[in-house]
DRENLOTI-782861 format. One record per residue: x, y, z of N, C-alpha, C in turn. Coordinates in Angstrom, 1 decimal. Example, Ala and Ser with C-alpha at 12.3 -4.5 7.8 and 13.67 -1.06 7.14 Angstrom:
BEGIN
(rec (13.2, -5.7, 7.8), (12.3, -4.5, 7.8), (13.2, -3.3, 7.8))
(rec (12.8, -2.2, 7.1), (13.7, -1.1, 7.1), (12.9, 0.0, 7.9))
//
This chain:
BEGIN
(rec (-14.5, 13.1, -5.3), (-13.9, 12.3, -6.3), (-14.6, 10.9, -6.4))
(rec (-14.8, 10.6, -7.6), (-15.5, 9.3, -7.9), (-14.5, 8.3, -8.3))
(rec (-14.5, 7.1, -7.7), (-13.5, 6.0, -8.0), (-14.3, 4.8, -8.5))
(rec (-13.6, 4.0, -9.3), (-14.3, 2.8, -9.8), (-14.5, 1.7, -8.8))
(rec (-14.1, 1.9, -7.6), (-14.3, 0.9, -6.5), (-14.4, 1.6, -5.2))
(rec (-14.8, 0.9, -4.2), (-15.0, 1.4, -2.8), (-13.7, 1.7, -2.2))
(rec (-13.5, 2.8, -1.6), (-12.2, 3.1, -0.9), (-12.5, 2.9, 0.6))
(rec (-11.9, 1.8, 1.1), (-12.0, 1.5, 2.5), (-10.7, 2.0, 3.2))
(rec (-10.7, 1.9, 4.5), (-9.4, 2.3, 5.3), (-8.3, 1.3, 4.9))
(rec (-8.6, 0.1, 4.6), (-7.6, -0.9, 4.2), (-7.0, -0.5, 2.8))
(rec (-7.9, 0.0, 1.9), (-7.4, 0.5, 0.6), (-6.5, 1.7, 0.8))
(rec (-6.9, 2.6, 1.7), (-6.0, 3.7, 1.9), (-4.7, 3.3, 2.5))
(rec (-4.7, 2.3, 3.4), (-3.4, 1.8, 3.9), (-2.5, 1.2, 2.8))
(rec (-3.1, 0.5, 1.9), (-2.4, -0.1, 0.7), (-1.8, 1.0, -0.2))
(rec (-2.7, 2.0, -0.5), (-2.2, 3.2, -1.3), (-1.0, 3.9, -0.6))
(rec (-1.1, 4.1, 0.7), (0.0, 4.7, 1.4), (1.2, 3.9, 1.4))
(rec (1.1, 2.6, 1.4), (2.3, 1.8, 1.3), (3.1, 2.0, 0.0))
(rec (2.3, 2.3, -1.1), (3.0, 2.6, -2.4), (3.5, 4.0, -2.4))
(rec (2.8, 5.0, -1.8), (3.2, 6.4, -1.8), (4.4, 6.7, -1.0))
(rec (4.8, 5.8, 0.0), (5.9, 6.1, 0.8), (7.2, 5.5, 0.2))
(rec (7.1, 4.8, -0.9), (8.3, 4.2, -1.5), (8.3, 4.4, -3.0))
(rec (9.5, 4.4, -3.6), (9.6, 4.5, -5.0), (9.9, 3.1, -5.6))
(rec (9.9, 2.1, -4.8), (10.3, 0.8, -5.2), (9.0, 0.0, -5.6))
(rec (9.2, -1.0, -6.4), (8.1, -2.0, -6.7), (8.0, -2.8, -5.4))
(rec (6.8, -3.2, -5.1), (6.5, -4.0, -3.9), (5.8, -5.3, -4.3))
(rec (6.2, -6.4, -3.7), (5.5, -7.7, -3.8), (4.3, -7.7, -2.8))
(rec (3.4, -8.5, -3.0), (2.2, -8.5, -2.2), (2.4, -8.7, -0.7))
(rec (3.3, -9.5, -0.3), (3.5, -9.7, 1.1), (4.1, -8.4, 1.7))
(rec (5.0, -7.7, 1.0), (5.6, -6.5, 1.4), (4.5, -5.4, 1.6))
(rec (3.6, -5.4, 0.7), (2.5, -4.4, 0.8), (1.7, -4.7, 2.0))
(rec (1.4, -6.0, 2.3), (0.6, -6.4, 3.4), (1.3, -6.0, 4.7))
(rec (2.6, -6.2, 4.8), (3.4, -5.9, 5.9), (3.4, -4.3, 6.1))
(rec (3.7, -3.6, 5.1), (3.7, -2.1, 5.2), (2.4, -1.5, 5.5))
(rec (1.3, -2.1, 5.0), (0.0, -1.6, 5.3), (-0.5, -2.1, 6.7))
(rec (0.1, -3.1, 7.2), (-0.4, -3.7, 8.5), (-1.7, -4.4, 8.4))
(rec (-1.9, -5.0, 7.2), (-3.1, -5.8, 6.9), (-2.8, -7.2, 6.6))
(rec (-3.7, -8.2, 6.8), (-3.5, -9.5, 6.4), (-3.5, -9.7, 4.8))
(rec (-2.7, -10.6, 4.3), (-2.6, -10.8, 2.9), (-4.0, -11.1, 2.3))
(rec (-4.8, -11.8, 3.0), (-6.2, -12.1, 2.5), (-7.0, -10.8, 2.2))
(rec (-6.7, -9.7, 2.9), (-7.3, -8.5, 2.6), (-6.6, -7.7, 1.5))
(rec (-5.3, -7.8, 1.5), (-4.5, -7.0, 0.6), (-4.6, -7.5, -0.9))
(rec (-4.5, -8.8, -1.1), (-4.5, -9.2, -2.5), (-5.8, -8.8, -3.3))
(rec (-7.0, -8.9, -2.7), (-8.2, -8.4, -3.5), (-8.1, -6.9, -3.8))
(rec (-7.5, -6.2, -2.8), (-7.3, -4.7, -3.1), (-6.4, -4.5, -4.2))
(rec (-5.3, -5.2, -4.2), (-4.3, -5.1, -5.3), (-5.0, -5.4, -6.7))
(rec (-5.8, -6.4, -6.7), (-6.5, -6.8, -7.9), (-7.4, -5.7, -8.4))
(rec (-8.2, -5.1, -7.4), (-9.1, -4.0, -7.8), (-8.3, -2.8, -8.3))
(rec (-7.2, -2.5, -7.7), (-6.4, -1.3, -8.1), (-5.7, -1.6, -9.4))
(rec (-5.3, -2.8, -9.7), (-4.8, -3.1, -11.0), (-5.8, -3.1, -12.1))
(rec (-7.0, -3.6, -11.8), (-8.1, -3.6, -12.8), (-8.5, -2.2, -13.1))
(rec (-8.4, -1.3, -12.1), (-8.8, 0.1, -12.3), (-7.7, 0.9, -13.1))
(rec (-6.5, 0.3, -13.2), (-5.4, 1.0, -13.9), (-4.5, 1.8, -13.0))
(rec (-4.8, 1.7, -11.7), (-3.9, 2.4, -10.7), (-2.6, 1.7, -10.5))
(rec (-2.6, 0.4, -10.6), (-1.4, -0.4, -10.4), (-1.1, -1.2, -11.7))
(rec (0.2, -1.5, -11.9), (0.6, -2.4, -12.9), (1.5, -3.4, -12.1))
(rec (1.7, -4.6, -12.7), (2.5, -5.6, -12.0), (3.2, -6.5, -13.0))
(rec (4.1, -7.2, -12.5), (4.9, -8.2, -13.3), (5.4, -9.3, -12.3))
(rec (5.6, -10.5, -12.9), (6.2, -11.6, -12.1), (7.7, -11.5, -12.1))
(rec (8.3, -11.8, -11.0), (9.8, -11.8, -11.0), (10.3, -12.7, -12.0))
(rec (11.4, -12.3, -12.6), (12.0, -13.1, -13.7), (13.1, -14.0, -13.2))
(rec (13.7, -13.7, -12.1), (14.8, -14.5, -11.5), (14.2, -15.7, -10.9))
(rec (14.9, -16.8, -10.8), (14.4, -18.0, -10.1), (14.4, -17.7, -8.6))
(rec (13.3, -18.0, -7.9), (13.2, -17.7, -6.5), (14.0, -18.7, -5.7))
(rec (14.2, -18.3, -4.5), (14.9, -19.2, -3.6), (14.2, -20.6, -3.5))
(rec (15.0, -21.6, -3.1), (14.4, -22.9, -3.0), (13.3, -22.9, -2.0))
(rec (12.1, -23.5, -2.4), (11.0, -23.6, -1.6), (10.1, -22.3, -1.5))
(rec (10.4, -21.3, -2.3), (9.7, -20.1, -2.3), (9.1, -19.9, -3.7))
(rec (7.8, -19.6, -3.8), (7.2, -19.3, -5.1), (7.7, -18.0, -5.7))
(rec (7.5, -17.8, -7.0), (7.8, -16.5, -7.6), (6.9, -15.5, -7.0))
(rec (7.4, -14.2, -7.0), (6.6, -13.1, -6.4), (6.1, -12.2, -7.6))
(rec (5.0, -11.7, -7.3), (4.4, -10.7, -8.3), (4.7, -9.3, -7.7))
(rec (5.3, -8.4, -8.5), (5.7, -7.1, -8.0), (4.7, -6.1, -8.6))
(rec (4.3, -5.2, -7.8), (3.3, -4.2, -8.1), (3.9, -2.8, -8.0))
(rec (3.4, -1.8, -8.8), (3.9, -0.5, -8.8), (2.7, 0.4, -9.3))
(rec (2.7, 1.7, -8.7), (1.7, 2.6, -9.2), (1.9, 3.1, -10.6))
(rec (0.9, 3.2, -11.4), (1.0, 3.8, -12.7), (1.0, 5.3, -12.5))
(rec (1.4, 6.1, -13.5), (1.4, 7.6, -13.3), (0.0, 8.1, -12.9))
(rec (-1.0, 7.6, -13.6), (-2.4, 8.0, -13.2), (-2.8, 7.5, -11.8))
(rec (-2.4, 6.2, -11.5), (-2.6, 5.7, -10.2), (-2.0, 6.5, -9.1))
(rec (-0.7, 6.9, -9.3), (0.0, 7.7, -8.3), (-0.8, 9.1, -8.1))
(rec (-1.2, 9.7, -9.1), (-2.0, 10.9, -9.0), (-3.3, 10.7, -8.3))
(rec (-4.0, 9.7, -8.6), (-5.3, 9.4, -8.0), (-5.1, 9.0, -6.5))
(rec (-4.0, 8.2, -6.2), (-3.8, 7.8, -4.9), (-3.4, 9.0, -4.0))
(rec (-2.6, 9.9, -4.5), (-2.3, 11.1, -3.7), (-3.6, 11.9, -3.4))
(rec (-4.4, 12.1, -4.4), (-5.6, 12.9, -4.3), (-6.5, 12.2, -3.2))
(rec (-6.8, 10.9, -3.3), (-7.7, 10.3, -2.4), (-7.2, 10.2, -1.0))
(rec (-5.9, 10.0, -0.8), (-5.3, 10.0, 0.5), (-5.4, 11.3, 1.2))
(rec (-5.1, 12.4, 0.4), (-5.2, 13.7, 1.0), (-6.6, 14.0, 1.3))
(rec (-7.6, 13.7, 0.4), (-9.0, 13.9, 0.6), (-9.5, 13.2, 1.9))
(rec (-9.1, 11.9, 2.1), (-9.6, 11.1, 3.2), (-8.8, 11.3, 4.5))
(rec (-7.5, 11.5, 4.4), (-6.7, 11.5, 5.6), (-6.0, 12.8, 5.9))
(rec (-6.2, 13.8, 5.0), (-5.8, 15.1, 5.2), (-4.3, 15.4, 4.9))
(rec (-3.5, 14.4, 4.7), (-2.1, 14.6, 4.3), (-1.5, 13.3, 3.7))
(rec (-0.4, 13.5, 3.0), (0.3, 12.4, 2.4), (1.2, 11.8, 3.4))
(rec (1.4, 10.5, 3.4), (2.4, 9.9, 4.3), (3.8, 10.3, 4.0))
(rec (4.7, 10.2, 4.9), (6.1, 10.6, 4.7), (6.8, 9.5, 3.8))
(rec (7.5, 10.0, 2.8), (8.1, 9.1, 1.9), (9.4, 8.6, 2.5))
(rec (9.7, 7.2, 2.3), (10.9, 6.6, 2.8), (11.5, 5.8, 1.6))
(rec (12.7, 5.3, 1.9), (13.4, 4.6, 0.8), (12.9, 3.2, 0.7))
(rec (12.2, 2.6, 1.7), (11.6, 1.3, 1.5), (10.3, 1.3, 2.3))
(rec (9.5, 0.4, 2.0), (8.2, 0.3, 2.7), (8.3, -0.4, 4.0))
(rec (8.4, 0.3, 5.1), (8.6, -0.2, 6.4), (7.2, -0.1, 7.1))
(rec (6.9, -1.1, 7.9), (5.6, -1.0, 8.6), (5.7, 0.2, 9.6))
(rec (4.5, 0.8, 9.8), (4.5, 1.9, 10.7), (3.3, 1.7, 11.6))
(rec (3.5, 2.2, 12.8), (2.4, 2.0, 13.8), (1.1, 2.7, 13.3))
(rec (0.0, 2.0, 13.6), (-1.3, 2.6, 13.2), (-1.9, 3.3, 14.4))
(rec (-2.6, 4.4, 14.2), (-3.2, 5.1, 15.3), (-4.6, 4.5, 15.5))
(rec (-4.8, 4.1, 16.7), (-6.1, 3.5, 17.0), (-6.8, 4.4, 18.0))
(rec (-7.8, 5.2, 17.6), (-8.5, 6.1, 18.4), (-7.6, 7.1, 19.2))
(rec (-6.4, 7.4, 18.6), (-5.5, 8.4, 19.2), (-4.7, 7.8, 20.3))
(rec (-4.8, 6.5, 20.5), (-4.1, 5.8, 21.6), (-2.6, 6.0, 21.5))
(rec (-2.0, 5.8, 20.4), (-0.6, 5.9, 20.2), (-0.1, 7.4, 20.3))
(rec (-1.0, 8.3, 19.9), (-0.6, 9.7, 20.0), (-0.5, 10.1, 21.5))
(rec (-1.4, 9.6, 22.3), (-1.4, 10.0, 23.7), (-0.3, 9.4, 24.5))
(rec (0.1, 8.2, 24.1), (1.1, 7.4, 24.9), (2.5, 7.4, 24.2))
(rec (2.6, 8.1, 23.1), (3.9, 8.2, 22.4), (5.0, 8.7, 23.3))
(rec (4.7, 9.7, 24.1), (5.7, 10.3, 25.0), (6.2, 9.3, 26.0))
(rec (5.4, 8.3, 26.4), (5.8, 7.3, 27.4), (6.9, 6.3, 26.9))
(rec (7.0, 6.2, 25.6), (8.0, 5.2, 25.1), (9.3, 5.8, 24.9))
//
């Protein structure tokens, strides 16, 4: 599959954050769900939006005192299709869908897999 940008593991993590929820996500929620710093996530969101995989809008309600407005992102129909394809191609399966984007433990060289029984 040819994409208009480089697909890194961080990009895959961001795509999975959108695939596991049907909700719109603001940038910090994406970073939290993907387990990546916001400084890595926002450029990825910009590339995905420029490619047409994401769309976004600014929140219309007034934010809480001392908090800036949030920008909410969501997969476009084409972006959802492309994201599913690329995640399956690179990771072998789609992530489990949930009602909200919750952070999930990352596997690091199988470490969590081996020690999961100890928890």
